[in-house]
Steps between C-alpha positions, in 0.01 A plus 500: 500500500879480489516742203314771693732477810817582296401857409498645852839345568645649184357839591650485847838399361489789252425747781791368708741528207381857427553598865854358495585696183367828651691454825816420311471813289451717810800346672731565202386868461616598852881463453488662156347813649769497770774482239367813331471705819813392694773694305337840571639565854853390400533796259469769768855477648648502149341840429627641831852384431497673161411837653792475751762431235775768475714583194788261463849651534687495171876479453737669261858385453779691334830684525519847652640736235422834661449663840326840496495568873465322834168336415480475119682272256477362148502126428582327173280192476404237245510613140725794597196677640576779747274551799519792740449382858403709803589332829180440693460597866792747516571862407863605456636855515474688173822524300552864599413443864750427774596130478328472162822403321602271786171315468542464124856369533401248763218365283739481207747299707222258590350439157682654204599249231344217706213262438200583715146380555219755538184394682216731395125541456452833322654812347485861623359809328828547313497151353772367728472148638451514877671208667736342747844437351686191613864423420682200644208440737523851646213750500666806344218735605549398862879538475461864397303565819739305722800714406305820553475606136123477455182551696232238544229648275214460747256693283492198266562222751157360421651362178742286703447164664459515881840334540684752280313787662627395842857431381533837326360694795731324745802557273433875485462520877830319550689712242359818657611391847850421373511833306604323181514680167251784470403457866832658593326833428299641788192554283529337156239616249284214366505494120122539477532831690794603284298439184203689643725794587636515146151509351384769741806716425428501129131572554595801716707653220832336577759393250655169400879489512650184347170326560474615864221740591606803701243726668458845348682762714285754680509866387720584799746226412513612138563862599774394735668292230481799264652736758182704540367633833280252676377694799476325834486127438344252733728216626328256266602714202869456575679368194643149496621293207421169336686306231382347176514143624488517879221460752634747761530876535821680600663819621675707233842386625428126490753281317219315321417810294818490294332360190160667513299731723140607463370767744167437672337639812531308822124453507501346152799281577333356807211375290706278270847456648679401819769721664859405421667324795840652411435874472193487729277771349210635707201273524 
């Protein structure tokens, strides 16, 4: 009798042990599945941050060995490598414009033969490094604007930081109000307009004198210069004169025509030049 009663007990014990093992296995599987799933949401902000990353500003250090004009210089860096640098955020008068040489000389005084640091991100279409030049803790680009020898180049201000954009704009406003440098002229010609005028003159059949484009004279102007009859000329066909290097037009008696004089019509002169403030030609 006792032998028969043991079998049900053993069966019951086996069932209990099996139930414990199954429950234990289910309990352990829950956290493992959580471990696999939990890292997924944490990756989302990392992907967003990567898309917002902007190019890091690079630096170039070296000695300034050349100054081409008021916004371009050459730096001798490591390994005696020369790098041509275009000052970012400004546009200085062209060398043959009024105040062009003044701008170049001022930049030379600031940087020539000195160690500088250039903060940059890219190069321009001519292969020049576009950057902010710093010497002795001073922003050279900004200094050129402050003394009235460069414009804030607003067409490309998107390449600047918001802080520099504001500083450069405020510096130009202040220099203009104080009539410093090129702002002493009543209507200084921005270099981008000067360059555009030179290109247009050549396209219209003009000539290049010492690298400066001069509009082609009208038939009336040419006949007048050759001593031929011109008929009745309109006021705009009156002859005035420009020089090889100047940005103004003059009367025939002006003292600034001692070295060179190129006859053009008044109409043509108005398109590319300003009237001389000394001889006061018609305008």
